C-alpha positions in Angstrom: 13.4 -49.4 -46.1 12.9 -46.6 -43.6 9.5 -45.9 -42.0 7.2 -43.5 -43.9 8.4 -39.9 -43.6 4.9 -38.6 -44.4 3.4 -36.8 -41.4 6.7 -36.8 -39.6 9.4 -34.1 -39.3 12.3 -35.3 -41.4 15.7 -33.8 -42.1 16.9 -33.6 -45.6 19.5 -36.2 -46.3 23.1 -34.9 -46.8 24.1 -37.7 -49.2 22.7 -40.2 -51.6 20.1 -42.3 -49.7 18.0 -44.6 -51.8 16.8 -46.4 -48.7 14.6 -43.4 -47.8 12.2 -44.4 -50.6 9.1 -45.8 -49.0 6.8 -48.4 -50.7 3.1 -48.6 -50.3 1.5 -51.8 -51.6 -1.2 -51.3 -54.2 -3.0 -54.5 -53.1 -4.2 -53.0 -49.8 -6.7 -50.5 -51.4 -7.5 -52.7 -54.3 -8.5 -55.6 -52.1 -11.0 -53.3 -50.4 -12.3 -52.1 -53.8 -12.3 -55.7 -55.1 -11.1 -54.2 -58.4 -9.3 -57.3 -59.9 -12.5 -59.4 -59.5 -14.9 -56.8 -60.9 -13.3 -54.7 -63.6 -10.5 -54.9 -66.2 -8.2 -51.9 -65.7 -5.0 -50.7 -67.3 -3.1 -47.5 -66.5 0.0 -45.6 -65.6 1.1 -43.0 -63.0 2.9 -40.1 -64.5 5.0 -38.0 -62.0 6.9 -34.8 -62.8 9.7 -33.6 -60.4 10.6 -30.0 -60.6 13.3 -29.9 -58.0 15.9 -32.3 -59.4 19.5 -31.1 -58.9 22.9 -32.7 -58.8 26.6 -31.8 -59.4 28.5 -32.5 -62.6 32.0 -34.1 -62.5 33.6 -30.7 -61.6 31.1 -30.0 -58.8 29.0 -27.5 -60.8 25.3 -27.7 -59.9 22.8 -28.9 -62.5 19.1 -28.5 -62.4 16.4 -30.3 -64.5 12.9 -31.5 -64.6 12.3 -35.3 -64.4 9.4 -37.4 -65.5 8.6 -40.8 -63.9 6.2 -43.3 -65.5 5.0 -46.1 -63.2 3.0 -49.0 -64.5 -0.3 -49.4 -62.6 0.5 -53.1 -62.3 3.6 -52.4 -60.2 3.6 -54.1 -56.8 4.0 -50.8 -54.9 3.4 -47.1 -55.3 6.0 -44.8 -53.8 5.2 -42.4 -51.0 5.6 -38.9 -52.4 7.5 -37.2 -49.5 10.0 -40.0 -49.6 10.5 -39.3 -53.3 11.1 -35.6 -52.5 13.7 -36.5 -49.8 15.3 -39.1 -52.1 15.7 -36.4 -54.9 17.2 -34.1 -52.3 19.8 -36.7 -51.4 21.2 -36.3 -54.9 21.9 -32.6 -54.5 25.5 -32.9 -53.4 26.4 -36.0 -55.4 28.6 -35.9 -58.5 27.5 -37.6 -61.7 29.4 -37.8 -65.0 26.4 -37.3 -67.2 22.6 -36.9 -67.4 22.4 -40.5 -68.5 24.2 -41.6 -65.3 21.7 -39.9 -63.1 18.8 -41.1 -65.2 19.9 -44.7 -64.8 20.4 -44.5 -61.0 17.0 -42.9 -60.5 15.3 -45.4 -62.7 17.0 -48.3 -60.9 16.1 -47.0 -57.5 12.4 -46.2 -58.3 12.1 -49.6 -60.1 13.5 -51.4 -57.1 11.1 -49.9 -54.6 8.0 -50.1 -56.9 8.9 -53.7 -58.0 8.4 -52.8 -61.7 10.3 -51.1 -64.4 10.0 -47.3 -64.2 10.7 -45.1 -67.2 12.6 -41.9 -66.4 13.1 -38.9 -68.6 15.2 -35.9 -67.6 15.0 -32.5 -69.4 17.2 -29.4 -69.0 15.1 -26.2 -68.7 16.5 -24.7 -72.0 15.5 -27.9 -73.8 11.8 -27.6 -73.2 9.0 -25.1 -73.4 6.4 -25.3 -70.7 3.1 -25.2 -72.5 -0.3 -25.0 -70.7 -3.4 -26.2 -72.4 -6.0 -23.4 -72.2 -8.5 -25.1 -74.5 -9.3 -28.7 -73.4 -11.1 -31.4 -75.3 -14.7 -32.0 -74.2 -17.1 -30.1 -72.0 -16.8 -28.8 -68.5 -19.2 -30.1 -65.9 -18.5 -27.2 -63.5 -21.3 -24.8 -64.5 -24.0 -27.4 -63.7 -26.2 -26.4 -60.8 -26.2 -29.2 -58.3 -27.0 -29.8 -54.6 -24.0 -31.0 -52.7 -25.1 -31.8 -49.2 -23.2 -35.0 -48.5 -19.5 -35.7 -48.3 -20.0 -39.5 -48.3 -19.1 -41.2 -51.5 -22.2 -42.7 -53.0 -22.0 -44.7 -56.3 -25.8 -44.5 -56.4 -25.4 -40.9 -57.6 -24.2 -42.4 -60.9 -26.7 -43.3 -63.6 -27.1 -43.4 -67.4 -29.7 -42.0 -69.8 -31.4 -43.8 -72.7 -29.2 -42.3 -75.5 -25.9 -43.6 -76.6 -22.7 -41.5 -77.0 -19.5 -42.2 -78.9 -16.3 -40.8 -77.5 -17.8 -38.4 -75.0 -15.2 -36.2 -73.3 -16.0 -34.4 -70.0 -13.9 -32.6 -67.4 -14.1 -30.9 -64.0 -11.7 -28.8 -61.9 -13.7 -29.1 -58.7 -12.2 -32.3 -57.3 -10.7 -32.4 -53.8 -9.7 -35.3 -51.6 -7.4 -35.5 -48.6 -4.1 -37.2 -47.7 -4.9 -40.2 -45.6 -1.9 -39.5 -43.3 -1.7 -35.7 -42.9 -5.3 -34.8 -43.8 -3.9 -32.1 -46.1 -6.1 -31.3 -49.2 -5.3 -32.9 -52.6 -6.7 -30.8 -55.5 -7.1 -32.3 -59.0 -8.7 -31.9 -62.4 -10.6 -34.8 -63.7 -10.9 -35.8 -67.4 -13.3 -38.6 -68.4 -13.6 -40.1 -71.9 -16.1 -42.9 -72.6 -18.3 -44.6 -75.1 -21.7 -46.2 -74.3 -24.9 -45.1 -72.6 -24.8 -41.4 -71.8 -23.8 -40.8 -68.2 -26.1 -38.4 -66.3 -23.9 -35.4 -65.8 -25.6 -33.9 -62.8 -25.1 -37.1 -60.9 -21.6 -37.5 -62.2 -20.6 -34.1 -60.9 -22.3 -34.7 -57.5 -20.4 -38.0 -57.3 -17.0 -36.3 -58.0 -17.7 -33.5 -55.5 -18.6 -36.1 -52.8 -14.8 -37.0 -52.5 -14.3 -33.6 -50.8 -14.0 -35.2 -47.4 -12.5 -38.5 -48.5 -9.1 -39.6 -47.3 -7.1 -41.7 -49.8 -4.0 -41.7 -51.9 -4.3 -40.3 -55.4 -4.1 -43.7 -57.1 -6.9 -45.1 -54.9 -9.2 -42.2 -55.7 -8.8 -42.7 -59.4 -9.3 -46.5 -59.2 -12.4 -46.1 -57.0 -13.9 -43.6 -59.6 -13.0 -46.0 -62.4 -14.6 -49.0 -60.7 -17.8 -47.2 -59.7 -18.4 -45.8 -63.2 -17.7 -49.1 -64.9 -20.0 -51.0 -62.5 -22.9 -48.4 -62.4 -22.8 -47.0 -66.0 -21.2 -50.0 -67.8 -19.5 -48.0 -70.7 -18.0 -50.0 -73.5 -14.8 -48.0 -73.2 -13.7 -45.7 -70.3 -10.6 -43.6 -69.6 -10.1 -41.6 -66.4 -7.3 -39.1 -66.1 -6.6 -37.0 -62.9 -4.0 -34.3 -62.7 -3.2 -33.5 -59.1 -1.8 -30.1 -58.2 1.9 -29.9 -57.5 3.1 -30.4 -53.9 6.7 -30.3 -52.7 8.0 -30.0 -56.2 6.1 -33.1 -57.4 3.0 -33.5 -59.4 1.2 -36.8 -59.8 -1.0 -37.7 -62.8 -3.0 -40.9 -62.6 -4.6 -42.6 -65.7 -6.8 -45.7 -65.6 -8.5 -47.1 -68.7 -10.4 -50.1 -70.1 -7.7 -50.2 -72.8 -3.9 -50.0 -72.4 -2.4 -46.6 -71.7 1.0 -45.5 -73.0 3.4 -42.8 -71.8 2.8 -40.7 -75.0 -0.9 -40.3 -74.3 -0.8 -38.3 -71.0 -2.9 -35.2 -70.8 -1.7 -31.6 -70.9 -1.8 -29.7 -67.6 -3.5 -26.4 -67.1 -1.9 -23.2 -65.9 -3.5 -23.9 -62.5 -1.3 -26.9 -62.1 
């Protein structure tokens, strides 16, 4: 494998180059969070690639949108800039069929992540891009809160005396920062849970406190999942975060107390 291209000036590859894909072990952040010992967690990472292009057998360019589904139990995540460069390496390569390119992309991503990756490829005239304008649940974003600290503090999380069944909440105020470049990562957060009612003022303060935090998308979601499970102890919990598109890729991370399947991912908003 090459060194990480993130944060470095990197030329686009001129030919197929699977070796440019760069793995980031999941265990590093999870060992710091002590997740495996403290909470049971399932999940998947859903990526959408909007800049997929290759040549057919006659050399005619093809363009499509690809979806990648990574199991959260895979050994590695894949650094996003390396995925963009890898997809660019396909631009001048000829493939006999969509199935041929789907197989090679699936093989390469599975190899670097050390787990089977599901790949779907859609031509633009085969799909309709639909944006969900009405989301399930309630927005937290109109709550009036004090946001003085940018230090993540799980003590902001608490529960009330009442019980709720299948409560759904969301916020579009989340921001964290890339741990390598320091660039902002914006996201919408969806939370669905059953158990003691979570104090919503404290929950929003907690989410906003990530504004100065530097971490990969997956680590942010897993930290939020861990903190809510430990501090609020819901009987069921699902966290979904849709990060805004960057470099033709969007990353959507889901963690849950029950198994998550690829047909249960959330709709994206027009902002994303």
